[in-house]
VODOFI-813283 format. One record per residue (C-alpha): residue number from 1; residue in one letter; x, y, z. Coordinates in pm, 1 decimal, m for minus. Example, Ala and Ser with C-alpha at 12.3 -4.5 7.8 and 13.67 -1.06 7.14 Angstrom:
2
1/A/1230.0/m450.0/780.0 $
2/S/1367.0/m106.0/714.0 $
END
This chain:
309
1/M/0.0/0.0/0.0 $
2/R/112.5/359.7/m60.7 $
3/L/256.2/524.4/248.9 $
4/D/23.9/825.9/227.3 $
5/K/m282.6/602.7/190.0 $
6/Y/m182.3/390.9/488.2 $
7/L/m129.4/696.8/709.9 $
8/N/m453.7/852.3/589.7 $
9/E/m642.6/540.3/701.6 $
10/N/m469.8/525.4/1039.0 $
11/L/m421.4/889.4/1143.6 $
12/D/m680.5/1158.0/1204.0 $
13/F/m514.4/1398.2/956.1 $
14/S/m623.6/1527.4/616.7 $
15/R/m457.1/1397.6/299.0 $
16/N/m284.6/1732.1/250.1 $
17/Q/m148.4/1731.1/604.9 $
18/I/m16.3/1376.6/563.9 $
19/A/149.1/1466.8/231.6 $
20/N/321.9/1759.7/402.9 $
21/L/441.4/1540.2/690.1 $
22/I/604.7/1305.5/439.6 $
23/K/751.0/1574.8/212.8 $
24/N/898.9/1759.5/513.0 $
25/G/1094.7/1450.2/616.9 $
26/L/888.5/1381.9/928.5 $
27/V/805.5/1019.1/844.8 $
28/K/1039.9/720.2/871.4 $
29/V/992.7/365.3/743.1 $
30/N/1218.7/108.9/910.0 $
31/N/1423.5/393.9/1059.9 $
32/K/1484.8/563.0/721.5 $
33/I/1331.1/898.8/625.6 $
34/V/1087.2/869.0/335.8 $
35/T/983.6/1182.1/142.7 $
36/K/771.5/1026.2/m133.5 $
37/P/399.7/985.1/m53.4 $
38/S/384.5/702.9/m312.4 $
39/F/645.4/493.5/m126.1 $
40/K/517.1/135.4/m89.3 $
41/V/487.5/m11.0/260.4 $
42/T/428.9/m374.9/344.1 $
43/E/325.5/m584.8/642.0 $
44/H/564.5/m564.6/941.5 $
45/D/721.8/m235.0/826.5 $
46/N/790.1/m3.2/1119.6 $
47/I/648.3/344.2/1050.3 $
48/E/727.5/646.8/1266.5 $
49/Y/602.8/1005.4/1230.0 $
50/E/710.1/1319.1/1412.2 $
51/I/507.2/1624.9/1509.7 $
52/K/723.0/1934.7/1534.6 $
53/T/658.6/2280.3/1671.5 $
54/F/824.4/2530.1/1439.4 $
55/N/1017.6/2835.3/1554.5 $
56/Q/1266.2/3007.7/1325.6 $
57/E/1414.0/3348.5/1249.1 $
58/E/1234.6/3552.1/983.5 $
59/S/1333.0/3526.5/618.4 $
60/Y/1281.1/3899.5/553.6 $
61/E/1317.6/4202.2/774.9 $
62/V/994.2/4254.2/966.6 $
63/D/933.0/4627.2/1014.4 $
64/F/562.6/4617.8/1100.0 $
65/D/336.2/4493.4/1376.8 $
66/V/2.4/4314.8/1371.0 $
67/P/m279.0/4377.2/1623.7 $
68/I/m348.7/4075.9/1845.7 $
69/I/m711.8/4017.3/1941.3 $
70/Y/m662.5/3705.6/2156.0 $
71/E/m386.9/3462.5/2251.2 $
72/D/m345.0/3150.0/2463.4 $
73/D/m131.8/2833.9/2445.7 $
74/D/m328.9/2689.4/2153.3 $
75/I/m449.2/2971.5/1928.7 $
76/L/m366.7/3327.3/1830.1 $
77/V/m629.1/3555.3/1674.7 $
78/I/m499.9/3860.9/1488.9 $
79/N/m647.8/4157.1/1301.3 $
80/K/m467.9/4144.0/967.1 $
81/P/m385.7/4483.2/811.9 $
82/S/m420.3/4552.6/439.8 $
83/G/m121.6/4477.7/216.0 $
84/L/7.4/4189.1/426.7 $
85/V/56.7/3854.5/250.5 $
86/I/m21.8/3551.8/468.4 $
87/H/265.7/3316.7/384.7 $
88/P/581.1/3303.1/168.5 $
89/A/564.4/3199.4/m195.6 $
90/P/805.3/3220.8/m490.4 $
91/S/633.5/3539.8/m610.9 $
92/V/640.0/3711.5/m268.1 $
93/K/945.0/3930.8/m210.7 $
94/E/848.4/4083.7/123.6 $
95/A/793.0/3986.3/483.2 $
96/T/470.1/3793.3/537.0 $
97/L/246.2/3717.7/832.4 $
98/V/436.2/3391.4/883.9 $
99/D/761.7/3590.3/895.3 $
100/W/608.2/3817.1/1162.5 $
101/L/498.1/3514.6/1366.1 $
102/K/848.5/3369.0/1353.1 $
103/A/1003.7/3703.2/1447.6 $
104/K/777.5/3710.0/1755.0 $
105/N/901.4/3360.5/1850.6 $
106/I/546.3/3228.8/1849.1 $
107/N/518.8/2850.2/1848.1 $
108/L/339.8/2732.2/1534.3 $
109/S/183.7/2413.0/1399.5 $
110/T/373.4/2237.7/1121.5 $
111/I/121.2/2022.9/934.6 $
112/S/50.4/2276.2/659.0 $
113/G/406.5/2269.4/524.2 $
114/E/727.9/2466.2/561.8 $
115/E/596.3/2801.1/432.3 $
116/R/256.2/2786.4/601.7 $
117/H/336.4/2710.4/964.3 $
118/G/35.8/2788.9/1181.8 $
119/I/m188.0/2895.8/892.8 $
120/V/m534.2/2739.1/912.5 $
121/H/m712.6/2969.6/665.5 $
122/R/m622.5/3271.6/451.1 $
123/I/m731.3/3627.0/374.2 $
124/D/m643.8/3804.2/47.6 $
125/K/m357.3/4052.7/60.3 $
126/E/m572.9/4367.4/51.4 $
127/T/m849.9/4228.9/272.2 $
128/T/m829.6/4303.1/643.3 $
129/G/m965.0/4141.6/955.5 $
130/A/m980.1/3840.9/1185.3 $
131/L/m755.3/3539.9/1129.4 $
132/V/m684.3/3249.3/1364.6 $
133/I/m337.7/3091.7/1392.0 $
134/A/m276.5/2739.9/1529.5 $
135/K/9.5/2719.3/1778.9 $
136/N/29.9/2339.2/1778.6 $
137/N/m71.1/2054.5/1550.5 $
138/E/m357.3/1932.9/1767.7 $
139/A/m519.0/2278.5/1756.4 $
140/H/m456.4/2299.9/1380.8 $
141/Q/m626.3/1966.8/1316.6 $
142/F/m927.6/2059.8/1531.3 $
143/L/m968.5/2398.9/1360.4 $
144/S/m931.9/2243.7/1014.0 $
145/E/m1214.7/2003.3/1094.0 $
146/Q/m1430.1/2300.8/1196.2 $
147/L/m1365.7/2465.2/861.3 $
148/Q/m1492.9/2149.0/694.9 $
149/D/m1808.6/2112.1/905.1 $
150/K/m1876.5/2490.1/912.3 $
151/T/m1869.0/2524.9/1293.2 $
152/M/m1593.8/2783.5/1236.3 $
153/G/m1638.6/3080.0/1006.0 $
154/R/m1622.6/3453.6/942.8 $
155/I/m1867.4/3731.0/872.7 $
156/Y/m1733.2/4014.5/657.2 $
157/L/m1821.7/4380.1/617.1 $
158/A/m1795.1/4527.1/266.9 $
159/I/m1858.3/4864.7/107.0 $
160/I/m2018.0/4821.3/m235.0 $
161/D/m2077.6/5065.6/m518.2 $
162/L/m2448.7/5000.0/m574.9 $
163/A/m2702.4/4907.8/m308.3 $
164/L/m2851.5/4559.3/m302.1 $
165/K/m3221.4/4545.8/m381.0 $
166/E/m3276.9/4313.6/m84.7 $
167/D/m3103.1/4060.8/137.4 $
168/C/m2993.3/3773.4/m81.2 $
169/E/m2813.0/3442.7/m111.3 $
170/I/m2592.1/3356.6/m407.2 $
171/D/m2536.0/2987.8/m471.8 $
172/R/m2323.1/2969.8/m786.9 $
173/P/m2015.4/2753.8/m861.9 $
174/I/m1675.7/2923.7/m882.5 $
175/G/m1364.7/2826.5/m1077.2 $
176/R/m1071.0/2989.0/m1253.6 $
177/N/m1168.7/3247.3/m1515.3 $
178/P/m1083.8/3086.2/m1852.8 $
179/K/m992.9/3426.1/m2001.0 $
180/N/m789.0/3570.0/m1711.1 $
181/R/m585.8/3348.9/m1477.9 $
182/L/m570.1/3625.1/m1214.3 $
183/K/m945.9/3605.0/m1168.8 $
184/Q/m1209.0/3356.8/m1061.3 $
185/A/m1550.3/3335.6/m1226.7 $
186/I/m1891.4/3170.9/m1217.0 $
187/V/m1836.3/2856.4/m1425.7 $
188/S/m2059.7/2554.0/m1473.1 $
189/N/m1784.3/2308.4/m1382.5 $
190/G/m1662.9/2512.2/m1083.6 $
191/R/m1673.0/2416.4/m716.0 $
192/D/m1988.7/2476.1/m511.8 $
193/A/m1994.4/2823.0/m356.5 $
194/K/m2260.3/2989.6/m139.9 $
195/T/m2266.1/3335.0/22.1 $
196/R/m2538.2/3526.0/206.4 $
197/F/m2555.9/3905.9/197.9 $
198/L/m2733.3/4141.4/438.7 $
199/K/m2813.2/4506.3/374.2 $
200/L/m2694.8/4719.5/666.5 $
201/C/m2690.7/5090.3/581.8 $
202/G/m2627.2/5351.3/312.4 $
203/E/m2778.2/5453.1/m19.4 $
204/N/m2503.0/5608.7/m233.7 $
205/G/m2278.6/5313.6/m179.8 $
206/E/m2382.9/5061.6/83.2 $
207/I/m2242.9/4871.1/378.9 $
208/I/m2328.9/4501.0/368.5 $
209/A/m2248.2/4194.3/578.7 $
210/C/m2137.0/3876.0/401.7 $
211/K/m2138.9/3523.0/542.1 $
212/L/m1945.7/3247.7/365.5 $
213/F/m2075.1/2891.1/356.8 $
214/T/m1780.2/2778.1/143.8 $
215/G/m1425.7/2911.3/113.1 $
216/R/m1348.3/2965.8/m253.6 $
217/T/m1082.2/3211.1/m372.3 $
218/H/m1229.7/3563.9/m413.8 $
219/Q/m1573.2/3418.9/m335.3 $
220/I/m1742.5/3735.9/m205.6 $
221/R/m1598.7/3945.8/m486.7 $
222/V/m1701.5/3699.0/m759.0 $
223/H/m2053.1/3650.0/m627.0 $
224/L/m2115.6/4024.4/m598.9 $
225/S/m1980.3/4080.0/m949.9 $
226/S/m2225.9/3819.1/m1079.3 $
227/I/m2516.2/4049.6/m979.8 $
228/N/m2338.9/4364.7/m1102.6 $
229/R/m2227.0/4481.6/m758.4 $
230/H/m1863.6/4552.6/m674.9 $
231/I/m1660.7/4619.3/m364.5 $
232/I/m1510.9/4969.1/m357.0 $
233/G/m1146.2/4947.1/m463.0 $
234/D/m1186.3/4611.2/m636.7 $
235/S/m1096.2/4706.4/m993.2 $
236/L/m1007.5/4343.1/m1072.9 $
237/Y/m1377.1/4252.9/m1064.6 $
238/G/m1519.8/4568.8/m1214.5 $
239/A/m1526.9/4849.8/m958.6 $
240/K/m1437.8/5195.7/m1088.0 $
241/E/m1072.1/5286.9/m1057.2 $
242/S/m998.3/5453.4/m723.0 $
243/D/m719.5/5510.6/m473.9 $
244/D/m891.9/5283.6/m223.1 $
245/R/m779.8/4933.1/m137.2 $
246/V/m1044.6/4661.4/m151.4 $
247/M/m1298.5/4762.5/115.8 $
248/L/m1353.5/4414.4/259.5 $
249/H/m1300.3/4328.3/626.2 $
250/A/m1334.6/3997.1/817.0 $
251/Y/m1529.9/4154.8/1102.8 $
252/I/m1646.8/3856.2/1308.3 $
253/L/m1472.8/3520.8/1361.4 $
254/Y/m1646.3/3236.8/1545.3 $
255/L/m1499.1/2900.6/1641.5 $
256/I/m1493.3/2628.2/1906.5 $
257/H/m1176.2/2636.5/2113.9 $
258/P/m962.7/2327.9/2042.4 $
259/K/m891.6/2256.7/2410.4 $
260/T/m1181.2/2396.6/2616.4 $
261/K/m1442.3/2316.7/2346.5 $
262/Q/m1611.8/2647.8/2428.3 $
263/K/m1767.5/2854.7/2149.2 $
264/M/m1577.0/3182.0/2103.1 $
265/I/m1664.5/3492.8/1901.5 $
266/F/m1405.6/3757.4/1812.3 $
267/K/m1455.1/4102.1/1657.6 $
268/A/m1178.0/4265.0/1454.7 $
269/E/m1201.4/4643.5/1481.0 $
270/L/m1218.5/4831.6/1152.6 $
271/F/m902.2/5003.0/1030.7 $
272/D/m917.7/5381.9/991.9 $
273/D/m953.3/5395.1/612.0 $
274/M/m1263.0/5175.8/607.8 $
275/K/m1404.8/5325.2/927.9 $
276/Q/m1392.9/5676.6/779.8 $
277/K/m1574.1/5567.4/464.3 $
278/I/m1843.2/5389.2/663.3 $
279/N/m1898.0/5697.3/878.9 $
280/K/m1964.5/5899.5/562.4 $
281/I/m2210.7/5645.3/424.4 $
282/C/m2403.6/5546.5/737.8 $
283/K/m2618.3/5788.9/931.3 $
284/E/m2537.0/5814.7/1300.6 $
285/E/m2859.6/5639.4/1400.7 $
286/E/m2767.5/5345.8/1175.9 $
287/N/m2440.7/5269.8/1355.6 $
288/E/m2615.0/5015.4/1578.3 $
289/K/m2649.9/4798.4/1267.1 $
290/L/m2271.8/4749.4/1272.5 $
291/N/m2291.7/4590.2/1617.6 $
292/E/m2167.2/4231.3/1603.3 $
293/E/m2460.4/4095.8/1806.8 $
294/Y/m2706.8/4263.2/1570.7 $
295/I/m2533.2/4120.7/1261.8 $
296/I/m2512.9/3768.5/1405.5 $
297/S/m2880.1/3778.2/1504.8 $
298/R/m2975.9/3892.5/1153.7 $
299/F/m2798.7/3596.0/998.5 $
300/D/m2948.4/3361.0/1260.2 $
301/T/m3298.4/3476.4/1159.2 $
302/F/m3218.1/3513.6/788.4 $
303/S/m3551.4/3503.1/600.6 $
304/D/m3744.1/3665.3/316.9 $
305/Y/m3440.4/3681.9/88.0 $
306/R/m3377.7/3635.5/m280.1 $
307/V/m3175.3/3335.6/m398.8 $
308/Y/m2951.1/3356.4/m706.9 $
309/N/m2842.3/3024.3/m854.7 $
END
């Protein structure tokens, strides 16, 4: 049997996590390191695997800081600023969030691979807001399972160029745009994607809340574009050219703590650029609609909405 298949059947890890364990030299067969997932194992082979906590100096100079919302021995929740890339990649020539975590000597999980230590989920470079980091592999595995069963998720705030007619749900498959590899698109053979949108406040431009039920690349941006709505600053998907960054913020993060098993809700405060725009769009008496409890309750009682599919 293939080594990766055997481990997948006998360990409570995802296929991707097992592949990374093997490729990172953390698996031995008969006391020899094996780095090929396709390696064949047979009866009576002795298989060992190692779980490491990663801690290393940064690859690039880190000259910025990141607001911390919450921290304990298992998880770290941060408020990601705009312009910060989550993890290193061949095309990234600047310090990333992972570099910042290493510079802070924060213990990180290792099962997502060398460049993605601690990273459970991602946010686009220009998008801001709440992100949870796993500080050990047990926490990472538990959080990954929550992403799959939807007990963990985020609710976003966005500023759009044209008001929604009503609260709505968009259930349309997303895949790579066949005409532009930088973009995603609604395609018939794409992966299932569902987002719900709530109207909050504003007329000339509008503040909306967005709840993801799947985690496709650029999902909110693609779904809004499919009904001719665009996030301010998002020229890639059709917004008018402006000096603004993409006005999208992961406002609320909810999860079950990997150790205590308690449900936790975190709010990531808006950064000044988005806060100033919202203050211009929303009337003072409408500010209560930006309260996290109000937004959560609206999604919990979501009804009388239009469905696009």
